N, C-alpha and C positions, 0 to 999 in steps of 0.2 A: 433380480434383486440388484438394487442400486446402493452403494455405499459411499457416504459423505463424511469427511472429516471437517470439524468445526475448529477453529484455531482463535481462540479469545481467553484473555488473561481473566477477565472478571467472571466468576462461576455463576453468580446470578444471572447475569446476562446471557450466558452460556447455555445455561438449562433452560432460561425463558425462549431463548432463540430455538433450541431443537424442540420443546413442547408445541411452540407456534407451526414450526414447520411439521411436525407430525400430525397436526390437525388439517394443514391446508394441502400436503403433498399426498401423492398416492401412498398407499400403505406399504408398499414393497420398497421401501426406503430405510436403511439404518444408519445409524450415527455414532462416530466416534469422536473424542474429544482431545483437544491439546491446550495447554494452559500457557505455553510460550513457545518461541521459535525453535528452540533445540529439540522440545518434545515432538514437535510437528515434523521437523526434519526425519528424526528417527522414526516415527510411525509411518511416515511416506516410504521410507526406505524399507520397512518391514511389511507393509501391507499394500493392497492394490485398491485404489480410491477411484471413483468415477469423477469426483469433484472435491475440490477444497475449498471452503469458505474462511478467507484469511483476513484477520483484523491487522490494519496497517500499523497499529500502536501497540507495540508489546514490550514487556518488561525488560526481556533479557537482550534483546537486538532490534533493529529496525526491520519493519514488516516489509519493506522494499527489498532488504538485503535477504530475507526469509524467501520472498518472491521469486528472486534471482536464483537462489539456491535450489529452491523446488523446481523451478521450470528447467533448470540444468540437469537436474537428476531425473526428472520424468517429464519431458518436453510435451509429451503427448496427454498429459493429464490437466484437464482445465483447472483454472484457479479464478475464483470470484472475491474481489476484494471488498470487504466491508470497512467502513470509515466512517468516524464522525466529522472528518472534514470535508468542505464542499468539493463538487467536483472540479471546480476551477481551479483547485489547489493541487490534485493529485492524479485525477482520472487519466488525463492524456499520458502521464509518465508511466504509470502502472500499466496500462494497454501496450504501451512501446515496450514494457520490460516483459511482456508475456502474458499478462492478464486476460481473461476471457471476458471480463465484465467487472463493473466498479458501481458500488451500492452505497449511498449514504444511509447511515444508521438511522437517520430521521425519516425515511421514506416509510411509506405504507408498506404492510406486510405483502400485499399484494405485488408491489415492485419487485421484491427479494424474490417471491414465488416465481414470477414471469421469468426473472433474470435466471434463476435455476433451471427452470422447464427449458428454456431457450438453450442454455449451455449444455444441458445433458443430451440435446439432440444433435450436438456438435457445431453450434453456431455461437457467435459472439453477442453478447448483451450490450448494445450501445444505447444510451438514453438520447432523447432530442438535444439535450443541453451537451452531451458529450459529442455528439455527431457536430454540433455547431463549433464546438472548440477544436475538433480535428479539421474541420473545414478551414476555420481560421488559422491553422498551423499550415494548411497547404497553400493558402494565398496570404501568408505572413507579410506585412509590411515591416521591414527590419527598424525603421525610424519610430514606428509606434509601439514597439516592444518595450514593456518593463524592464529594467535592468535584470532582475532575478531570472526571468526567462531565458536568459543566455547562459545559466548556470547548467552543468551536466548534472545528471542525476546524483551523483555522489556529492557534488557540491551543494547541490540544493539539499539533500538529506543533512548535510553537517551544518548548514546554516540554520535549518529549522530546529535541529538538535539543540545547537548553542542558544537558541532563543528560549528553550524550554529548561535552561540551566545546566545542561550536561557539560562536563569538563572536556577537555581534548583526549585525556585518558579514557575517560568513560566511553566517549563516542568511537575511539579506536576499538574497544571492547565490543561494543553493540554492531559496529559495521565489520569486525573481524579484520582489522586493518592494524599495522603497526603505527606508532605514534608520529614517525617521520612522516609517513604517506598522509596522514591526518593533518599534519601542520603544512604540508604542501597544498593540500585542499584549502586549508584556511587562507593561505596566500592568495591563491587564484581567486577565492570568493571576494576578498578585499579589492583584488585589482578589477574584477568584473562588476562591482557595486560601487567601484570608486569611492571606497570608504578606507579608512586608516587603522582603526582598532577593533578589537573584540566587541565593546561596547556599542560601537556603531553599527557592527552587523546584528546584535540583538535588538537594537532600538530600530534598525530598517525592517527586520523580520516582523517585530510587533506591529509596527506602522502598517505593514501589508498583511497582517493576519497569517503568517506563515509559522506553523508550530508542527512537530510531530511527536 
């Protein structure tokens, strides 16, 4: 018997996902549910899961932050990221942070099933697009990189969260950081993006479709 945890804040989406997977996966798989990051962390601490499907956009904190915490808590437990964001935006970063796969929510159900079945056998799910992104990273030409590609994961998260209207105080809470640390990240983002103000960061992120 395999046991999966679905971490998704929208109840209708969560239940629809479970119904779809119940139809397409083998019957000896059961599902638990979590509506936010804190609930997911508690449930992983209290139960044993063969796989976690984790939405990267959660109401209480960053999905990237939850990924790091879950991976640190149980590094042997595989995690597949579910996201409405394109692979180019988060796939490589989440895989580097410990995810076993990254699936866009707009993908066909068969893609998610393929990812789950592959990960449950102890392998990683890497789509052709993700393989190309990883190859590009290996053979990276520094002169051709966009400025935001030089941001660390924390800096990238902060910039994306600012673009969706979060204040520094709200970001500090969602990333489990103090406000001074978040302010330091903001300063680094300004320097790396060669910008001057918070409004400039928001404008840059919207221009490059960077949100969280």
